[in-house]
N, C-alpha and C positions, 0 to 999 in steps of 0.2 A: 502494500498500498503508499509504504513512504516512497518509492520509485515510482508508484504513478503519477504521487502529487508532486515529484519534483520535476519529471518530465513534464505535468502539465503546468506545472510555473515557468519552466524555461519557454516552452512553446508558443505560452500569452504573453510573458516576457518580450520575445524575440517579435511578435505579430506586429508587423506593419515597419518594423524597422528597415532601414536600407542596408542588406547585408551583401558587401561583395568583395572579390578578394582579387587583388593584384599579381602579376608572375614577378619573382623578385629576378630582378637581370645584374650580372656581375659582370665588370669590367673584361673578367677573362669570356665568358660569353659574348661578349659586344666584340675582342678583337679575336677572338677563335671562329667567331660567324661571319669573319665577310675574308673575299680574297678579291683580288683587281684585273681587272684587261685595260689593254693599251684603249683611248678615242680616237679613231682616227681623225675626226672632225674636230677637236679639242685636245690637241699633242698634251696639255701640259695638267689634262684632268684625267683618270684613271676612272673607267664605270665600275661601279661594284656589284659582284655578283655574291650574297645572301644567301647561307646555310638554309635548308629545307628547316631547323629550327625558330631561326628568325622569321624568316615568310609566315609561320604557322601563328608567330605574336603580333604581327603586321594590323594595327587597328584595336588592338587590345588593350588593355589597362597594364601597365609597368613599373614596377619601382626598381629605381635606381639611387645610391649615395656616391655624393662625388662633394668638391669643391664646383663654388657658383664663381662664374669669370662673366664680365662686362668687356665686351668687343668693343667697343663703338665710345667715342665723346660723348653722344647724345644720350649714351647708357640707355640703349631701345634695341641692343642685341644682345643675350643673357646665352650662357653657354654652363653645361656643368661638364666636370673634366675630370677624369681619373686622381689627375696631379695638381695641386696647386698650380700660379699662375708662374712663381719663380724654375718650376723643372716640370711644364705641360707641354702638350705637342706643338705649342708654336718657338716653344725656346729649344726645339732638339729633343725633348725625351718623350715618344711615342708616335703615334702614328696617327693619322687624322680618326680613327675609329676607337681613340681614348679620349676623345670629345664629343657633346650632344647636344646639339640648340636645343633650347625651352622658349616654348611660345605659353607666356601667362594671360591670362585677362585683362589684370593690373600690374602696373609698374610694383615691381616685388621689392620690398624694405633688405632686404639680406646686404651686403656688404660682400667688395673684392674676397675671395679664398674661403668666406664660411663654408662649415661643411655641411651638407643639404640631406636629407633623403626628400626626392622628388617621386613623385607617380604625376603620368599620364599618360596619352594613348599613343604607344609607338607608331611611328611612320619609319620609314625605308626609303632613301633617294637613293636610287640606282644611276641616276644618268643627269642632276641639276647642278651645277659647277657652284651656284651660287649658292647653296643649303650647303650642312653637313649631313655625313653619311644616315647619322641617327639624328630625328628630333622628336620632342614630346610634346605632343598639341596639348592643350586643357591641363598644361602643368600646375601642381600645385604641391606646395614645399613646404618643410619645416626645418629650420636648423636642430642641429646636435649638437 
């Protein structure tokens, strides 16, 4: 009887709650899940080929932890990086698979190199040289 009461309480307690889960991504997943081929039309840009495991996550909600970077002077281009700014992709530590573009609904209040966990919809970019290979749309973040 105790077990039944507990089950009913849990079911009633969760009624109407928006319960969802997101896939936890590690940087190693992103690094091992991409390869490139040359792009004859744009020689300086390599076209991405994504592993089936990442393709299956396209458009799904994921969670990634990394360092917050602001890319431009107008503070409107935001990235999540495997490494802090002093040792990020742009400084030669890692490749373009170690950064992820973030698309927030509103301008975030985080500072450069804040350690964040960010959830959002994963978008893979195979062929647009104006965007990162990985993007999170509808990004929501919490500082750690």
